[in-house]
N, CA, C, O and CB atoms as a CASP TS submission, in Angstrom:
PFRMAT TS
TARGET T0000
AUTHOR 0000-0000-0000
METHOD Language model
MODEL 1
PARENT N/A
ATOM      1  N   UNK     1       8.053  25.890  -7.980  1.00  0.00           N
ATOM      2  CA  UNK     1       9.094  25.609  -8.940  1.00  0.00           C
ATOM      3  C   UNK     1       9.491  24.128  -8.894  1.00  0.00           C
ATOM      4  O   UNK     1       9.782  23.515  -9.921  1.00  0.00           O
ATOM      5  CB  UNK     1      10.307  26.499  -8.675  1.00  0.00           C
ATOM      6  N   UNK     2       9.494  23.565  -7.664  1.00  0.00           N
ATOM      7  CA  UNK     2       9.833  22.149  -7.529  1.00  0.00           C
ATOM      8  C   UNK     2       8.891  21.277  -8.345  1.00  0.00           C
ATOM      9  O   UNK     2       9.312  20.317  -8.990  1.00  0.00           O
ATOM     10  CB  UNK     2       9.793  21.729  -6.060  1.00  0.00           C
ATOM     11  N   UNK     3       7.615  21.626  -8.308  1.00  0.00           N
ATOM     12  CA  UNK     3       6.615  20.832  -9.026  1.00  0.00           C
ATOM     13  C   UNK     3       6.923  20.777 -10.517  1.00  0.00           C
ATOM     14  O   UNK     3       6.772  19.732 -11.149  1.00  0.00           O
ATOM     15  CB  UNK     3       5.213  21.408  -8.802  1.00  0.00           C
ATOM     16  N   UNK     4       7.356  21.909 -11.079  1.00  0.00           N
ATOM     17  CA  UNK     4       7.676  21.945 -12.498  1.00  0.00           C
ATOM     18  C   UNK     4       8.902  21.082 -12.808  1.00  0.00           C
ATOM     19  O   UNK     4       8.950  20.412 -13.839  1.00  0.00           O
ATOM     20  CB  UNK     4       7.915  23.388 -12.951  1.00  0.00           C
ATOM     21  N   UNK     5       9.883  21.103 -11.920  1.00  0.00           N
ATOM     22  CA  UNK     5      11.073  20.278 -12.128  1.00  0.00           C
ATOM     23  C   UNK     5      10.745  18.796 -12.015  1.00  0.00           C
ATOM     24  O   UNK     5      11.250  17.985 -12.792  1.00  0.00           O
ATOM     25  CB  UNK     5      12.159  20.649 -11.123  1.00  0.00           C
ATOM     26  N   UNK     6       9.895  18.438 -11.045  1.00  0.00           N
ATOM     27  CA  UNK     6       9.454  17.041 -10.926  1.00  0.00           C
ATOM     28  C   UNK     6       8.709  16.615 -12.181  1.00  0.00           C
ATOM     29  O   UNK     6       8.921  15.518 -12.699  1.00  0.00           O
ATOM     30  CB  UNK     6       8.554  16.853  -9.684  1.00  0.00           C
ATOM     31  N   UNK     7       7.833  17.494 -12.667  1.00  0.00           N
ATOM     32  CA  UNK     7       7.057  17.187 -13.863  1.00  0.00           C
ATOM     33  C   UNK     7       7.981  16.985 -15.062  1.00  0.00           C
ATOM     34  O   UNK     7       7.785  16.062 -15.853  1.00  0.00           O
ATOM     35  CB  UNK     7       6.044  18.309 -14.150  1.00  0.00           C
ATOM     36  N   UNK     8       8.977  17.841 -15.193  1.00  0.00           N
ATOM     37  CA  UNK     8       9.928  17.703 -16.285  1.00  0.00           C
ATOM     38  C   UNK     8      10.704  16.389 -16.175  1.00  0.00           C
ATOM     39  O   UNK     8      10.915  15.701 -17.173  1.00  0.00           O
ATOM     40  CB  UNK     8      10.894  18.889 -16.299  1.00  0.00           C
ATOM     41  N   UNK     9      11.123  16.049 -14.965  1.00  0.00           N
ATOM     42  CA  UNK     9      11.864  14.801 -14.755  1.00  0.00           C
ATOM     43  C   UNK     9      11.033  13.572 -15.063  1.00  0.00           C
ATOM     44  O   UNK     9      11.514  12.638 -15.704  1.00  0.00           O
ATOM     45  CB  UNK     9      12.360  14.726 -13.335  1.00  0.00           C
ATOM     46  N   UNK    10       9.790  13.565 -14.611  1.00  0.00           N
ATOM     47  CA  UNK    10       8.911  12.424 -14.876  1.00  0.00           C
ATOM     48  C   UNK    10       8.602  12.334 -16.371  1.00  0.00           C
ATOM     49  O   UNK    10       8.540  11.241 -16.934  1.00  0.00           O
ATOM     50  CB  UNK    10       7.598  12.544 -14.059  1.00  0.00           C
ATOM     51  N   UNK    11       8.412  13.478 -17.002  1.00  0.00           N
ATOM     52  CA  UNK    11       8.168  13.479 -18.445  1.00  0.00           C
ATOM     53  C   UNK    11       9.355  12.905 -19.207  1.00  0.00           C
ATOM     54  O   UNK    11       9.177  12.149 -20.162  1.00  0.00           O
ATOM     55  CB  UNK    11       7.870  14.896 -18.935  1.00  0.00           C
ATOM     56  N   UNK    12      10.572  13.266 -18.783  1.00  0.00           N
ATOM     57  CA  UNK    12      11.768  12.719 -19.426  1.00  0.00           C
ATOM     58  C   UNK    12      11.858  11.213 -19.209  1.00  0.00           C
ATOM     59  O   UNK    12      12.224  10.467 -20.117  1.00  0.00           O
ATOM     60  CB  UNK    12      13.033  13.407 -18.888  1.00  0.00           C
ATOM     61  N   UNK    13      11.519  10.772 -17.992  1.00  0.00           N
ATOM     62  CA  UNK    13      11.548   9.336 -17.696  1.00  0.00           C
ATOM     63  C   UNK    13      10.532   8.580 -18.554  1.00  0.00           C
ATOM     64  O   UNK    13      10.838   7.515 -19.091  1.00  0.00           O
ATOM     65  CB  UNK    13      11.266   9.090 -16.201  1.00  0.00           C
ATOM     66  N   UNK    14       9.348   9.124 -18.678  1.00  0.00           N
ATOM     67  CA  UNK    14       8.322   8.483 -19.516  1.00  0.00           C
ATOM     68  C   UNK    14       8.762   8.479 -20.970  1.00  0.00           C
ATOM     69  O   UNK    14       8.544   7.498 -21.682  1.00  0.00           O
ATOM     70  CB  UNK    14       6.961   9.205 -19.372  1.00  0.00           C
ATOM     71  N   UNK    15       9.377   9.564 -21.417  1.00  0.00           N
ATOM     72  CA  UNK    15       9.890   9.606 -22.782  1.00  0.00           C
ATOM     73  C   UNK    15      10.952   8.543 -23.018  1.00  0.00           C
ATOM     74  O   UNK    15      10.992   7.921 -24.079  1.00  0.00           O
ATOM     75  CB  UNK    15      10.457  10.979 -23.085  1.00  0.00           C
ATOM     76  N   UNK    16      11.807   8.340 -22.032  1.00  0.00           N
ATOM     77  CA  UNK    16      12.832   7.294 -22.127  1.00  0.00           C
ATOM     78  C   UNK    16      12.191   5.914 -22.218  1.00  0.00           C
ATOM     79  O   UNK    16      12.599   5.080 -23.026  1.00  0.00           O
ATOM     80  CB  UNK    16      13.781   7.357 -20.917  1.00  0.00           C
ATOM     81  N   UNK    17      11.188   5.684 -21.383  1.00  0.00           N
ATOM     82  CA  UNK    17      10.488   4.385 -21.409  1.00  0.00           C
ATOM     83  C   UNK    17       9.800   4.186 -22.761  1.00  0.00           C
ATOM     84  O   UNK    17       9.845   3.094 -23.329  1.00  0.00           O
ATOM     85  CB  UNK    17       9.442   4.296 -20.253  1.00  0.00           C
ATOM     86  N   UNK    18       9.159   5.250 -23.278  1.00  0.00           N
ATOM     87  CA  UNK    18       8.533   5.152 -24.606  1.00  0.00           C
ATOM     88  C   UNK    18       9.570   4.795 -25.655  1.00  0.00           C
ATOM     89  O   UNK    18       9.309   3.978 -26.538  1.00  0.00           O
ATOM     90  CB  UNK    18       7.834   6.475 -24.982  1.00  0.00           C
ATOM     91  N   UNK    19      10.759   5.411 -25.563  1.00  0.00           N
ATOM     92  CA  UNK    19      11.814   5.126 -26.524  1.00  0.00           C
ATOM     93  C   UNK    19      12.266   3.684 -26.463  1.00  0.00           C
ATOM     94  O   UNK    19      12.485   3.050 -27.495  1.00  0.00           O
ATOM     95  CB  UNK    19      12.986   6.034 -26.290  1.00  0.00           C
ATOM     96  N   UNK    20      12.408   3.159 -25.241  1.00  0.00           N
ATOM     97  CA  UNK    20      12.837   1.771 -25.072  1.00  0.00           C
ATOM     98  C   UNK    20      11.772   0.806 -25.599  1.00  0.00           C
ATOM     99  O   UNK    20      12.095  -0.206 -26.222  1.00  0.00           O
ATOM    100  CB  UNK    20      13.135   1.479 -23.590  1.00  0.00           C
ATOM    101  N   UNK    21      10.512   1.125 -25.345  1.00  0.00           N
ATOM    102  CA  UNK    21       9.425   0.253 -25.797  1.00  0.00           C
ATOM    103  C   UNK    21       9.092   0.426 -27.273  1.00  0.00           C
ATOM    104  O   UNK    21       8.378  -0.390 -27.855  1.00  0.00           O
ATOM    105  CB  UNK    21       8.192   0.511 -24.977  1.00  0.00           C
ATOM    106  N   UNK    22       9.612   1.489 -27.874  1.00  0.00           N
ATOM    107  CA  UNK    22       9.349   1.719 -29.290  1.00  0.00           C
ATOM    108  C   UNK    22       8.004   2.341 -29.575  1.00  0.00           C
ATOM    109  O   UNK    22       7.495   2.219 -30.689  1.00  0.00           O
ATOM    110  CB  UNK    22       9.452   0.447 -30.026  1.00  0.00           C
ATOM    111  N   UNK    23       7.409   3.010 -28.590  1.00  0.00           N
ATOM    112  CA  UNK    23       6.121   3.680 -28.784  1.00  0.00           C
ATOM    113  C   UNK    23       6.402   5.069 -29.352  1.00  0.00           C
ATOM    114  O   UNK    23       7.265   5.785 -28.844  1.00  0.00           O
ATOM    115  CB  UNK    23       5.302   3.766 -27.435  1.00  0.00           C
ATOM    116  N   UNK    24       5.678   5.453 -30.399  1.00  0.00           N
ATOM    117  CA  UNK    24       5.859   6.774 -30.991  1.00  0.00           C
ATOM    118  C   UNK    24       5.422   7.844 -29.991  1.00  0.00           C
ATOM    119  O   UNK    24       4.546   7.603 -29.160  1.00  0.00           O
ATOM    120  CB  UNK    24       5.059   6.901 -32.317  1.00  0.00           C
ATOM    121  N   UNK    25       6.033   9.020 -30.075  1.00  0.00           N
ATOM    122  CA  UNK    25       5.796  10.083 -29.093  1.00  0.00           C
ATOM    123  C   UNK    25       4.331  10.468 -28.963  1.00  0.00           C
ATOM    124  O   UNK    25       3.793  10.389 -27.859  1.00  0.00           O
ATOM    125  CB  UNK    25       6.592  11.299 -29.460  1.00  0.00           C
ATOM    126  N   UNK    26       3.646  10.886 -30.047  1.00  0.00           N
ATOM    127  CA  UNK    26       2.215  11.045 -29.830  1.00  0.00           C
ATOM    128  C   UNK    26       1.627   9.633 -29.795  1.00  0.00           C
ATOM    129  O   UNK    26       1.392   9.008 -30.829  1.00  0.00           O
ATOM    130  CB  UNK    26       1.538  11.943 -30.959  1.00  0.00           C
ATOM    131  N   UNK    27       1.405   9.171 -28.613  1.00  0.00           N
ATOM    132  CA  UNK    27       1.000   7.780 -28.411  1.00  0.00           C
ATOM    133  C   UNK    27      -0.345   7.510 -29.073  1.00  0.00           C
ATOM    134  O   UNK    27      -1.197   8.394 -29.156  1.00  0.00           O
ATOM    135  CB  UNK    27       0.928   7.450 -26.912  1.00  0.00           C
ATOM    136  N   UNK    28      -0.523   6.289 -29.538  1.00  0.00           N
ATOM    137  CA  UNK    28      -1.841   5.911 -30.053  1.00  0.00           C
ATOM    138  C   UNK    28      -2.897   6.126 -28.961  1.00  0.00           C
ATOM    139  O   UNK    28      -2.584   6.025 -27.775  1.00  0.00           O
ATOM    140  CB  UNK    28      -1.842   4.424 -30.540  1.00  0.00           C
ATOM    141  N   UNK    29      -4.118   6.415 -29.341  1.00  0.00           N
ATOM    142  CA  UNK    29      -5.150   6.735 -28.347  1.00  0.00           C
ATOM    143  C   UNK    29      -5.300   5.695 -27.241  1.00  0.00           C
ATOM    144  O   UNK    29      -5.497   6.056 -26.081  1.00  0.00           O
ATOM    145  CB  UNK    29      -6.463   6.901 -29.033  1.00  0.00           C
ATOM    146  N   UNK    30      -5.212   4.428 -27.579  1.00  0.00           N
ATOM    147  CA  UNK    30      -5.387   3.394 -26.560  1.00  0.00           C
ATOM    148  C   UNK    30      -4.252   3.458 -25.534  1.00  0.00           C
ATOM    149  O   UNK    30      -4.493   3.365 -24.331  1.00  0.00           O
ATOM    150  CB  UNK    30      -5.444   1.992 -27.213  1.00  0.00           C
ATOM    151  N   UNK    31      -3.025   3.617 -26.010  1.00  0.00           N
ATOM    152  CA  UNK    31      -1.872   3.685 -25.107  1.00  0.00           C
ATOM    153  C   UNK    31      -1.975   4.932 -24.239  1.00  0.00           C
ATOM    154  O   UNK    31      -1.719   4.872 -23.036  1.00  0.00           O
ATOM    155  CB  UNK    31      -0.540   3.686 -25.906  1.00  0.00           C
ATOM    156  N   UNK    32      -2.345   6.058 -24.835  1.00  0.00           N
ATOM    157  CA  UNK    32      -2.475   7.302 -24.082  1.00  0.00           C
ATOM    158  C   UNK    32      -3.555   7.187 -23.008  1.00  0.00           C
ATOM    159  O   UNK    32      -3.356   7.624 -21.875  1.00  0.00           O
ATOM    160  CB  UNK    32      -2.795   8.463 -25.027  1.00  0.00           C
ATOM    161  N   UNK    33      -4.686   6.603 -23.361  1.00  0.00           N
ATOM    162  CA  UNK    33      -5.773   6.451 -22.393  1.00  0.00           C
ATOM    163  C   UNK    33      -5.393   5.492 -21.270  1.00  0.00           C
ATOM    164  O   UNK    33      -5.740   5.730 -20.113  1.00  0.00           O
ATOM    165  CB  UNK    33      -7.038   5.958 -23.092  1.00  0.00           C
ATOM    166  N   UNK    34      -4.691   4.423 -21.593  1.00  0.00           N
ATOM    167  CA  UNK    34      -4.261   3.491 -20.555  1.00  0.00           C
ATOM    168  C   UNK    34      -3.243   4.155 -19.620  1.00  0.00           C
ATOM    169  O   UNK    34      -3.272   3.939 -18.409  1.00  0.00           O
ATOM    170  CB  UNK    34      -3.658   2.222 -21.189  1.00  0.00           C
ATOM    171  N   UNK    35      -2.346   4.964 -20.194  1.00  0.00           N
ATOM    172  CA  UNK    35      -1.387   5.690 -19.363  1.00  0.00           C
ATOM    173  C   UNK    35      -2.086   6.677 -18.442  1.00  0.00           C
ATOM    174  O   UNK    35      -1.743   6.791 -17.265  1.00  0.00           O
ATOM    175  CB  UNK    35      -0.376   6.422 -20.235  1.00  0.00           C
ATOM    176  N   UNK    36      -3.062   7.386 -18.979  1.00  0.00           N
ATOM    177  CA  UNK    36      -3.834   8.331 -18.170  1.00  0.00           C
ATOM    178  C   UNK    36      -4.613   7.607 -17.085  1.00  0.00           C
ATOM    179  O   UNK    36      -4.689   8.087 -15.954  1.00  0.00           O
ATOM    180  CB  UNK    36      -4.791   9.137 -19.052  1.00  0.00           C
ATOM    181  N   UNK    37      -5.184   6.473 -17.409  1.00  0.00           N
ATOM    182  CA  UNK    37      -5.908   5.677 -16.422  1.00  0.00           C
ATOM    183  C   UNK    37      -4.966   5.224 -15.300  1.00  0.00           C
ATOM    184  O   UNK    37      -5.329   5.258 -14.125  1.00  0.00           O
ATOM    185  CB  UNK    37      -6.570   4.454 -17.096  1.00  0.00           C
ATOM    186  N   UNK    38      -3.765   4.805 -15.672  1.00  0.00           N
ATOM    187  CA  UNK    38      -2.778   4.408 -14.669  1.00  0.00           C
ATOM    188  C   UNK    38      -2.380   5.563 -13.774  1.00  0.00           C
ATOM    189  O   UNK    38      -2.210   5.388 -12.567  1.00  0.00           O
ATOM    190  CB  UNK    38      -1.551   3.838 -15.339  1.00  0.00           C
ATOM    191  N   UNK    39      -2.227   6.750 -14.358  1.00  0.00           N
ATOM    192  CA  UNK    39      -1.878   7.933 -13.563  1.00  0.00           C
ATOM    193  C   UNK    39      -3.002   8.277 -12.588  1.00  0.00           C
ATOM    194  O   UNK    39      -2.744   8.571 -11.421  1.00  0.00           O
ATOM    195  CB  UNK    39      -1.583   9.138 -14.482  1.00  0.00           C
ATOM    196  N   UNK    40      -4.225   8.242 -13.055  1.00  0.00           N
ATOM    197  CA  UNK    40      -5.358   8.561 -12.181  1.00  0.00           C
ATOM    198  C   UNK    40      -5.498   7.525 -11.066  1.00  0.00           C
ATOM    199  O   UNK    40      -5.777   7.873  -9.919  1.00  0.00           O
ATOM    200  CB  UNK    40      -6.660   8.638 -12.997  1.00  0.00           C
ATOM    201  N   UNK    41      -5.303   6.254 -11.409  1.00  0.00           N
ATOM    202  CA  UNK    41      -5.372   5.205 -10.389  1.00  0.00           C
ATOM    203  C   UNK    41      -4.275   5.368  -9.356  1.00  0.00           C
ATOM    204  O   UNK    41      -4.523   5.209  -8.160  1.00  0.00           O
ATOM    205  CB  UNK    41      -5.275   3.827 -11.033  1.00  0.00           C
ATOM    206  N   UNK    42      -3.071   5.681  -9.794  1.00  0.00           N
ATOM    207  CA  UNK    42      -1.967   5.906  -8.867  1.00  0.00           C
ATOM    208  C   UNK    42      -2.211   7.096  -7.957  1.00  0.00           C
ATOM    209  O   UNK    42      -1.875   7.059  -6.774  1.00  0.00           O
ATOM    210  CB  UNK    42      -0.685   6.106  -9.629  1.00  0.00           C
ATOM    211  N   UNK    43      -2.792   8.147  -8.506  1.00  0.00           N
ATOM    212  CA  UNK    43      -3.107   9.327  -7.701  1.00  0.00           C
ATOM    213  C   UNK    43      -4.131   8.985  -6.622  1.00  0.00           C
ATOM    214  O   UNK    43      -3.989   9.390  -5.468  1.00  0.00           O
ATOM    215  CB  UNK    43      -3.634  10.465  -8.593  1.00  0.00           C
ATOM    216  N   UNK    44      -5.159   8.241  -7.007  1.00  0.00           N
ATOM    217  CA  UNK    44      -6.185   7.858  -6.040  1.00  0.00           C
ATOM    218  C   UNK    44      -5.609   6.933  -4.969  1.00  0.00           C
ATOM    219  O   UNK    44      -5.948   7.052  -3.791  1.00  0.00           O
ATOM    220  CB  UNK    44      -7.362   7.177  -6.751  1.00  0.00           C
ATOM    221  N   UNK    45      -4.755   6.028  -5.375  1.00  0.00           N
ATOM    222  CA  UNK    45      -4.129   5.114  -4.425  1.00  0.00           C
ATOM    223  C   UNK    45      -3.252   5.881  -3.444  1.00  0.00           C
ATOM    224  O   UNK    45      -3.251   5.585  -2.249  1.00  0.00           O
ATOM    225  CB  UNK    45      -3.300   4.053  -5.163  1.00  0.00           C
ATOM    226  N   UNK    46      -2.510   6.862  -3.941  1.00  0.00           N
ATOM    227  CA  UNK    46      -1.679   7.686  -3.063  1.00  0.00           C
ATOM    228  C   UNK    46      -2.513   8.444  -2.048  1.00  0.00           C
ATOM    229  O   UNK    46      -2.145   8.524  -0.876  1.00  0.00           O
ATOM    230  CB  UNK    46      -0.857   8.663  -3.880  1.00  0.00           C
ATOM    231  N   UNK    47      -3.633   9.000  -2.487  1.00  0.00           N
ATOM    232  CA  UNK    47      -4.534   9.715  -1.576  1.00  0.00           C
ATOM    233  C   UNK    47      -5.120   8.763  -0.545  1.00  0.00           C
ATOM    234  O   UNK    47      -5.209   9.099   0.636  1.00  0.00           O
ATOM    235  CB  UNK    47      -5.664  10.406  -2.360  1.00  0.00           C
ATOM    236  N   UNK    48      -5.517   7.583  -0.986  1.00  0.00           N
ATOM    237  CA  UNK    48      -6.083   6.590  -0.072  1.00  0.00           C
ATOM    238  C   UNK    48      -5.066   6.175   0.992  1.00  0.00           C
ATOM    239  O   UNK    48      -5.401   6.080   2.173  1.00  0.00           O
ATOM    240  CB  UNK    48      -6.559   5.356  -0.854  1.00  0.00           C
ATOM    241  N   UNK    49      -3.832   5.932   0.572  1.00  0.00           N
ATOM    242  CA  UNK    49      -2.786   5.544   1.530  1.00  0.00           C
ATOM    243  C   UNK    49      -2.484   6.676   2.511  1.00  0.00           C
ATOM    244  O   UNK    49      -2.249   6.424   3.693  1.00  0.00           O
ATOM    245  CB  UNK    49      -1.503   5.142   0.785  1.00  0.00           C
ATOM    246  N   UNK    50      -2.488   7.915   2.032  1.00  0.00           N
ATOM    247  CA  UNK    50      -2.239   9.052   2.914  1.00  0.00           C
ATOM    248  C   UNK    50      -3.346   9.182   3.955  1.00  0.00           C
ATOM    249  O   UNK    50      -3.066   9.460   5.121  1.00  0.00           O
ATOM    250  CB  UNK    50      -2.122  10.347   2.100  1.00  0.00           C
ATOM    251  N   UNK    51      -4.601   8.985   3.548  1.00  0.00           N
ATOM    252  CA  UNK    51      -5.715   9.054   4.493  1.00  0.00           C
ATOM    253  C   UNK    51      -5.675   7.891   5.467  1.00  0.00           C
ATOM    254  O   UNK    51      -6.039   8.047   6.632  1.00  0.00           O
ATOM    255  CB  UNK    51      -7.049   9.069   3.751  1.00  0.00           C
ATOM    256  N   UNK    52      -5.244   6.744   5.010  1.00  0.00           N
ATOM    257  CA  UNK    52      -5.172   5.559   5.873  1.00  0.00           C
ATOM    258  C   UNK    52      -4.102   5.735   6.944  1.00  0.00           C
ATOM    259  O   UNK    52      -4.286   5.312   8.086  1.00  0.00           O
ATOM    260  CB  UNK    52      -4.881   4.299   5.038  1.00  0.00           C
ATOM    261  N   UNK    53      -2.974   6.366   6.572  1.00  0.00           N
ATOM    262  CA  UNK    53      -1.880   6.571   7.518  1.00  0.00           C
ATOM    263  C   UNK    53      -2.146   7.702   8.498  1.00  0.00           C
ATOM    264  O   UNK    53      -1.670   7.646   9.632  1.00  0.00           O
ATOM    265  CB  UNK    53      -0.609   6.847   6.774  1.00  0.00           C
ATOM    266  N   UNK    54      -2.879   8.711   8.104  1.00  0.00           N
ATOM    267  CA  UNK    54      -3.088   9.908   8.914  1.00  0.00           C
ATOM    268  C   UNK    54      -3.703   9.609  10.286  1.00  0.00           C
ATOM    269  O   UNK    54      -3.191  10.129  11.277  1.00  0.00           O
ATOM    270  CB  UNK    54      -3.973  10.873   8.166  1.00  0.00           C
ATOM    271  N   UNK    55      -4.767   8.807  10.408  1.00  0.00           N
ATOM    272  CA  UNK    55      -5.334   8.561  11.738  1.00  0.00           C
ATOM    273  C   UNK    55      -4.349   7.857  12.672  1.00  0.00           C
ATOM    274  O   UNK    55      -4.356   8.114  13.876  1.00  0.00           O
ATOM    275  CB  UNK    55      -6.600   7.730  11.614  1.00  0.00           C
ATOM    276  N   UNK    56      -3.522   6.996  12.150  1.00  0.00           N
ATOM    277  CA  UNK    56      -2.553   6.289  12.986  1.00  0.00           C
ATOM    278  C   UNK    56      -1.565   7.280  13.576  1.00  0.00           C
ATOM    279  O   UNK    56      -1.247   7.192  14.762  1.00  0.00           O
ATOM    280  CB  UNK    56      -1.810   5.204  12.176  1.00  0.00           C
ATOM    281  N   UNK    57      -1.076   8.214  12.786  1.00  0.00           N
ATOM    282  CA  UNK    57      -0.133   9.208  13.266  1.00  0.00           C
ATOM    283  C   UNK    57      -0.791  10.143  14.263  1.00  0.00           C
ATOM    284  O   UNK    57      -0.176  10.491  15.270  1.00  0.00           O
ATOM    285  CB  UNK    57       0.442   9.998  12.105  1.00  0.00           C
ATOM    286  N   UNK    58      -2.037  10.563  14.008  1.00  0.00           N
ATOM    287  CA  UNK    58      -2.681  11.495  14.919  1.00  0.00           C
ATOM    288  C   UNK    58      -3.013  10.825  16.256  1.00  0.00           C
ATOM    289  O   UNK    58      -2.978  11.484  17.296  1.00  0.00           O
ATOM    290  CB  UNK    58      -3.949  12.059  14.282  1.00  0.00           C
ATOM    291  N   UNK    59      -3.333   9.529  16.245  1.00  0.00           N
ATOM    292  CA  UNK    59      -3.596   8.833  17.502  1.00  0.00           C
ATOM    293  C   UNK    59      -2.343   8.780  18.355  1.00  0.00           C
ATOM    294  O   UNK    59      -2.409   8.957  19.571  1.00  0.00           O
ATOM    295  CB  UNK    59      -4.116   7.419  17.239  1.00  0.00           C
ATOM    296  N   UNK    60      -1.212   8.540  17.731  1.00  0.00           N
ATOM    297  CA  UNK    60       0.030   8.493  18.486  1.00  0.00           C
ATOM    298  C   UNK    60       0.384   9.869  19.044  1.00  0.00           C
ATOM    299  O   UNK    60       0.924   9.978  20.145  1.00  0.00           O
ATOM    300  CB  UNK    60       1.165   7.972  17.607  1.00  0.00           C
ATOM    301  N   UNK    61       0.081  10.903  18.289  1.00  0.00           N
ATOM    302  CA  UNK    61       0.422  12.256  18.731  1.00  0.00           C
ATOM    303  C   UNK    61      -0.475  12.720  19.874  1.00  0.00           C
ATOM    304  O   UNK    61      -0.049  13.537  20.691  1.00  0.00           O
ATOM    305  CB  UNK    61       0.319  13.232  17.563  1.00  0.00           C
ATOM    306  N   UNK    62      -1.713  12.216  19.950  1.00  0.00           N
ATOM    307  CA  UNK    62      -2.635  12.687  20.980  1.00  0.00           C
ATOM    308  C   UNK    62      -2.732  11.752  22.179  1.00  0.00           C
ATOM    309  O   UNK    62      -3.480  12.030  23.116  1.00  0.00           O
ATOM    310  CB  UNK    62      -3.997  12.875  20.387  1.00  0.00           C
ATOM    311  N   UNK    63      -1.993  10.653  22.166  1.00  0.00           N
ATOM    312  CA  UNK    63      -2.029   9.734  23.298  1.00  0.00           C
ATOM    313  C   UNK    63      -1.383  10.399  24.503  1.00  0.00           C
ATOM    314  O   UNK    63      -0.229  10.823  24.430  1.00  0.00           O
ATOM    315  CB  UNK    63      -1.316   8.402  22.957  1.00  0.00           C
ATOM    316  N   UNK    64      -2.115  10.496  25.621  1.00  0.00           N
ATOM    317  CA  UNK    64      -1.525  11.150  26.792  1.00  0.00           C
ATOM    318  C   UNK    64      -0.365  10.327  27.337  1.00  0.00           C
ATOM    319  O   UNK    64      -0.382   9.096  27.321  1.00  0.00           O
ATOM    320  CB  UNK    64      -2.588  11.364  27.887  1.00  0.00           C
ATOM    321  N   UNK    65       0.620  11.033  27.810  1.00  0.00           N
ATOM    322  CA  UNK    65       1.767  10.333  28.386  1.00  0.00           C
ATOM    323  C   UNK    65       1.477  10.009  29.845  1.00  0.00           C
ATOM    324  O   UNK    65       0.795  10.763  30.538  1.00  0.00           O
ATOM    325  CB  UNK    65       3.060  11.182  28.259  1.00  0.00           C
ATOM    326  N   UNK    66       1.983   8.927  30.280  1.00  0.00           N
ATOM    327  CA  UNK    66       1.770   8.483  31.651  1.00  0.00           C
ATOM    328  C   UNK    66       2.756   9.209  32.554  1.00  0.00           C
ATOM    329  O   UNK    66       3.963   9.196  32.312  1.00  0.00           O
ATOM    330  CB  UNK    66       1.930   6.940  31.777  1.00  0.00           C
ATOM    331  N   UNK    67       2.230   9.841  33.596  1.00  0.00           N
ATOM    332  CA  UNK    67       3.087  10.547  34.535  1.00  0.00           C
ATOM    333  C   UNK    67       3.542   9.563  35.607  1.00  0.00           C
ATOM    334  O   UNK    67       2.740   8.844  36.203  1.00  0.00           O
ATOM    335  CB  UNK    67       2.349  11.767  35.166  1.00  0.00           C
ATOM    336  N   UNK    68       4.829   9.555  35.829  1.00  0.00           N
ATOM    337  CA  UNK    68       5.423   8.648  36.806  1.00  0.00           C
ATOM    338  C   UNK    68       5.936   9.460  37.982  1.00  0.00           C
ATOM    339  O   UNK    68       6.687  10.419  37.807  1.00  0.00           O
ATOM    340  CB  UNK    68       6.567   7.810  36.173  1.00  0.00           C
ATOM    341  N   UNK    69       5.530   9.074  39.167  1.00  0.00           N
ATOM    342  CA  UNK    69       6.004   9.765  40.366  1.00  0.00           C
ATOM    343  C   UNK    69       7.470   9.417  40.585  1.00  0.00           C
ATOM    344  O   UNK    69       7.868   8.255  40.508  1.00  0.00           O
ATOM    345  CB  UNK    69       5.149   9.381  41.616  1.00  0.00           C
ATOM    346  N   UNK    70       8.272  10.461  40.861  1.00  0.00           N
ATOM    347  CA  UNK    70       9.687  10.232  41.132  1.00  0.00           C
ATOM    348  C   UNK    70       9.895  10.221  42.632  1.00  0.00           C
ATOM    349  O   UNK    70       9.528  11.182  43.308  1.00  0.00           O
ATOM    350  CB  UNK    70      10.578  11.311  40.456  1.00  0.00           C
ATOM    351  N   UNK    71      10.469   9.165  43.167  1.00  0.00           N
ATOM    352  CA  UNK    71      10.628   9.065  44.606  1.00  0.00           C
ATOM    353  C   UNK    71      11.628  10.074  45.178  1.00  0.00           C
ATOM    354  O   UNK    71      11.581  10.364  46.373  1.00  0.00           O
ATOM    355  CB  UNK    71      11.058   7.676  44.963  1.00  0.00           C
ATOM    356  N   UNK    72      12.527  10.613  44.359  1.00  0.00           N
ATOM    357  CA  UNK    72      13.510  11.560  44.886  1.00  0.00           C
ATOM    358  C   UNK    72      12.977  12.978  45.004  1.00  0.00           C
ATOM    359  O   UNK    72      13.652  13.843  45.562  1.00  0.00           O
ATOM    360  CB  UNK    72      14.726  11.562  44.015  1.00  0.00           C
ATOM    361  N   UNK    73      11.785  13.233  44.492  1.00  0.00           N
ATOM    362  CA  UNK    73      11.178  14.565  44.631  1.00  0.00           C
ATOM    363  C   UNK    73      10.089  14.500  45.681  1.00  0.00           C
ATOM    364  O   UNK    73       9.157  13.706  45.555  1.00  0.00           O
ATOM    365  CB  UNK    73      10.602  15.075  43.274  1.00  0.00           C
ATOM    366  N   UNK    74      10.192  15.336  46.733  1.00  0.00           N
ATOM    367  CA  UNK    74       9.161  15.285  47.795  1.00  0.00           C
ATOM    368  C   UNK    74       7.818  15.786  47.357  1.00  0.00           C
ATOM    369  O   UNK    74       6.875  15.796  48.148  1.00  0.00           O
ATOM    370  CB  UNK    74       9.598  16.081  48.975  1.00  0.00           C
TER
END
């Protein structure tokens, strides 16, 4: 359900931007294709950044902790 609400919100935001820029709702083919290209590029960039960050987080999670001897315990 969240996904649908996000989609509705983003659609409203894009509609607002179209209104401010004066672009008609059924966008001309060139504008529509450029918007779609931007969406696909952003999606790929997001996936790339997520994959780039994942190994750094997993390395930190699997790093063994150093055991320190406590002098007060025999």
